[in-house]
N, C-alpha and C positions, 0 to 999 in steps of 0.2 A: 955316322950321326947318332947321338944318344936318343933313346926313346923319349917321346913326349907323352907324358901321362898326367892324369888328374885324379886325385883321390875322390872316391865316391862314398867311402866309409873309412873311419880312422884306422882300421886294422887289416882289411882283407879285400876290398873292392876298388877297382880303378877303371877309369876310361883310358883307353890306349889309342892314340892318334896314329894309326897305321892302316894303310889299305891292304887288305888281306891278299888281294890278287897280286900285288907287288911283292909281298912278303914271301909268297910261295917260291919265288925265283931268287931269293936273297938269303943264302945260308947264314950269313953273319947276323942278319936281323932275326932269324928264327932262334939262334942261340941267345940273343938278347931277350927275346920274348920268353924263352924257357926259364932263364934266370929270373926275370921279373915275375913270372907266374909262381915261382916258389914263395915269393913274398906277398903276392896278391892273387890268391887262387880263384878270384872272380875277375875276369877282364871283359869290358864292354867295348866293342868296336862300332862306332857310329857310321851311318851313311855308306853302307857297303852294298855293292851290286855284284853278286857272285853267281856263277853257274854252279850246278851241283858238282861238277867235276872239280872246280876250284875249292868248294867246301870240303870235299873228301880229301883232296890233295893236301890242304892245309891241316886237316885233322891228322892225317897219316904221318905228318912230320913230328908229331908229339907222341904217337903210340900206334899200335896196330888197330886199324879201323875195322869195326865189327860189321860182318855181313849179316843182314837182318833176315830172320826166318819167317816172321809174321807177314804173309803176303798181303793181308787186308789193310795194313797201314804203310806199306812200302811205296816209295816213289816208283812210278812206272818207267823211270829212266835210269835209276841207279839203285843197286841192291844194297848200298851202304847208307841210304838216306831214308828216313821215315818222315811222315807228315802228321802234324796235329792241326785239325781244321774244323770249322763249322760249315764248310762248303760241301756240296754234293755233286757227284757225277750226273750226267743226263739220265742214267738208268735208276737214279735214286740212292745209289750207294754212297756212303760217307767218303769224302776225300781224306783218307788217313784215319787216325784214331782219336780217342778222347774228345768226341764231338759234343758231349754234354756240356752245359754251361755251369755245372756245379763247381765249387772251389775244390782245390786239391790240398790235402793236409801236408804238413811238414814231412819230408822224406828225403832219402838219398837213393839214387837210382841203382837198381840191380842188386840190392843187398840180399835178395833171396836167391842169388846165384852163387855157385861155388867159387867162380872167378869173375867178379864183377868188372865190367869195363868202366873204370871210374872217371875217365875223361869224357866230357860232353860239350857239344857245340850246338847252339840253337840260332837259326837265322829267321828273322821276322820279315815275312813277305807282305802279308796283310795283317793288320791289327784292328781289333774292335775299338770303337770310339769310347765305349763305356766298359769299365771293368777289365779283368784279365791281367792286372798288374802282377809281376813276379817278384818274389822275395827270396833272398838268400841269407843264410845265417852262418857265422864263423864258428866252426867246431874246434879250432885251436882255442879260441876264447871260451868256448863252452867247457872244455876240460879245465882251463884255468879257474873257472868260476866254481868248480866243485869243491865242497868241503874236504879237508885233508883226510878225514876218516873214510869218505866215499872213494877218494882216489886210492887209498890203501886197499879197499875192498875189491876194486875192479882192475887195478893195474896187473897186467899179465893174465887176466881172465878171458875166457872165450864166451861169446854169446850165441844163443840159438835164435835163428832168424827164420820166420815162417811166411810163405806167400799166402797161406790161408788167412793169416791175420790181416794182411794188406787187402785181400779181396773183401773182407768185411768192413774195411774202412774206406777204401777208394774203389767203389764198385762201378768201374767204367761201363757205360751202356753197351759197348760193342763186345764185352766179355760175358754178357748175361747167359748166353747159350753154352758157354764153355766153363762156367763157374765151378760146377761139380768136378769136372776133370782137373781143372787148374788147382783146386783146393787139395788135391792129392799129391801135389808136388812135394818131394821130400824136403824137410828142413835142412838148412845149411848152418855152418859154424864159422864165425869170424872173431878176431880179437875185438874187444869192446873199446880198446884204446889203440890207435895207430900211431906209430912213430915215424916221422919223416927221416929217411936215411941220410939226407944231406944236411938239413938244418937241425935235426934232433928234436924238433918240436913235437909235442903230443897233441893228437886230435881225438875228440870223442867220436866214436862210431856207433851211435845208439839211435838207429832209425825207429821212431815210435810206431811206424806202420808195420814193422816186421819183427822187431826184437821182442822175444817172448820171455827170455830169462837170461841171467848171467850164470853160467855154470859154476858150480862150487859154492854158490850162496844158498842158504836155506830159503824155503818158501817165504818165511817172514822177512828175511833180509831183502829178497827180491821185491816183495811188496812195498818195502820202505825205499829201496834204492832206485828202482826203475822210474818212479815219478820225478825223482830228483834229477836223473839223467835227462829225461824228456824236457823238463822245465829249463834246465841249463841250455840244452840244444836250441831252444827257441827264445832265449832271453832277449827282450826288446833291445838291449844295448848292443847286441851282436848282429842285428838285422839291417840289411840294406834293401829298400823297396825301390823297384825299377818300373817306371812307366815306359812300356815298350813302344818304340816308334818304328815305322817301316824303315828297313835298312839296317836295323840294329843286329849285331851278331854278339851273342853272349856265350862266353866260354868259361867253364868252371870245372873244378876238381871235386868229384863226389867223395873222395877220401877225407876231405877236411871241410866240406860245406854240406848244408842241407838246403832245400828249397821248397817253396809252395807257390800256389797261384790263387788269386781272387776269382770269384765267380764272374761270369760274363754273359752277355746277351747273345742268344743264338741267332737273332735276326740281323746281326752285324757280322761282316766277313772277317774271318781269321784264318791265316795259313802260316804255319811255322814249319821249318825244315830242320831236322836234327840228325847229327851223327853222334855215335859213341865210339870210344877207342880205349884200348887196354894200355894203361900207362906202365912203363917199366918199373919194377920194384926197386931197382938200384937208384932211382932218381925221385920217386914219389912215395907217399905213404899209401901203400896198396894193401888191402886185406888179403892175407894168404890163407 
């Protein structure tokens, strides 16, 4: 049976009418989803009821699922699932991480790591009534928007990405006691433009919360070019805004998208479960 899909944005986002629990047991359907994901790097699956084991099993069909080292945001049942939540345990501890209601700036996950896990899957269990909408932006389109002279300057160039910069922009409350230590994490280096090995399309990889400079450009050139890259990455024409509903599962490729979140009220329950997985470089635009 062909996939039933509905475009949510003209270039990169789609609703996919598949029950993930069934797809885990259907290799042919998984291959169809992989092929479709190359053309629609944001897929939304509605009305899903999944165990954490099914969430991990589905993620692992696309890439190596990451084992999470941060115990404070980890699921108590599975070491490959983390929680984002406004809830608290009986002893007062936050259930998961990023419990503050402040908005999150445009970013791509794990750009501060040497080998980012670029695949991500987010399951909505509880969602706030007000706020908390999530936005994604098409970074293939962002590269296409760049002026030709800027493309010529950055093609083939490497960027320097700093976790210290992200800490200054996205200061999550649960990291406040670790900020000095985390700020000392060494910078990493990735291509500023990623090329999909199958489709040949180029995606901008310019996370404004971590990218400090494009190597090989002068200080003056960086001062001119970086704002252009960041503006292209968040251009309104490339953005899909999603009002999250309970049961939604959102799956995206961090190599060719960025995302952000609206602020939300802390007196309304929110619980999201996320996996991250390392996509194979032979099939996806992965920063090396």
